[in-house]
C-alpha positions as CSV (number, residue, x, y, z in Angstrom):
1,M,0.0,0.0,0.0
2,A,1.4,3.4,-0.9
3,H,2.1,6.0,1.7
4,T,-0.8,8.2,0.4
5,E,-3.2,5.3,0.7
6,L,-2.2,4.6,4.3
7,L,-2.6,8.2,5.1
8,S,-6.0,8.3,3.4
9,E,-7.1,5.2,5.3
10,Y,-5.9,6.7,8.6
11,V,-7.8,9.9,7.9
12,A,-11.0,7.9,7.1
13,H,-10.7,5.9,10.3
14,L,-10.0,9.1,12.3
15,Q,-13.1,10.8,10.8
16,L,-15.2,7.8,11.7
17,H,-13.8,7.8,15.3
18,M,-14.6,11.5,15.6
19,A,-18.1,11.0,14.3
20,L,-18.7,8.2,16.8
21,Q,-17.3,10.3,19.6
22,A,-19.6,13.2,18.7
23,R,-22.6,10.8,18.7
24,N,-21.6,9.5,22.1
25,L,-21.7,13.1,23.5
26,V,-25.4,13.3,22.8
27,P,-27.5,11.3,25.3
28,S,-30.0,8.9,23.9
29,L,-33.6,9.6,24.6
30,S,-34.6,6.0,25.4
31,T,-33.1,2.8,26.6
32,S,-34.3,1.1,23.4
33,M,-31.2,2.5,21.8
34,A,-28.9,0.2,23.9
35,P,-28.2,-2.3,21.0
36,V,-27.2,0.6,18.7
37,R,-25.0,2.1,21.4
38,D,-23.3,-1.3,21.9
39,S,-22.7,-1.8,18.2
40,R,-21.2,1.7,18.0
41,H,-19.0,1.0,21.0
42,Q,-17.8,-2.2,19.3
43,L,-17.2,-0.4,16.0
44,L,-15.2,2.3,17.9
45,H,-12.9,-0.3,19.5
46,Q,-12.4,-2.0,16.1
47,T,-11.5,1.3,14.5
48,Q,-9.1,2.2,17.3
49,S,-7.5,-1.3,16.9
50,E,-7.1,-0.8,13.2
51,I,-5.5,2.6,13.6
52,E,-3.0,1.1,16.2
53,K,-2.1,-1.7,13.8
54,I,-1.5,0.8,11.0
55,A,0.6,3.0,13.3
56,S,2.6,0.1,14.6
57,R,3.6,-1.0,11.0
58,R,5.4,2.2,10.4
């Protein structure tokens, strides 16, 4: 993968992370959103893991 592609992928993951963080700052209006919140939490951890893998390969 070219350096530009790695940087582009990193930026995309960072944008996703920031979007998820912004959503987590807004409290949910009902407890029926718990499965959605859990899936977002899992996605956030997966994204952080991917970023750490990319960073460690450099």
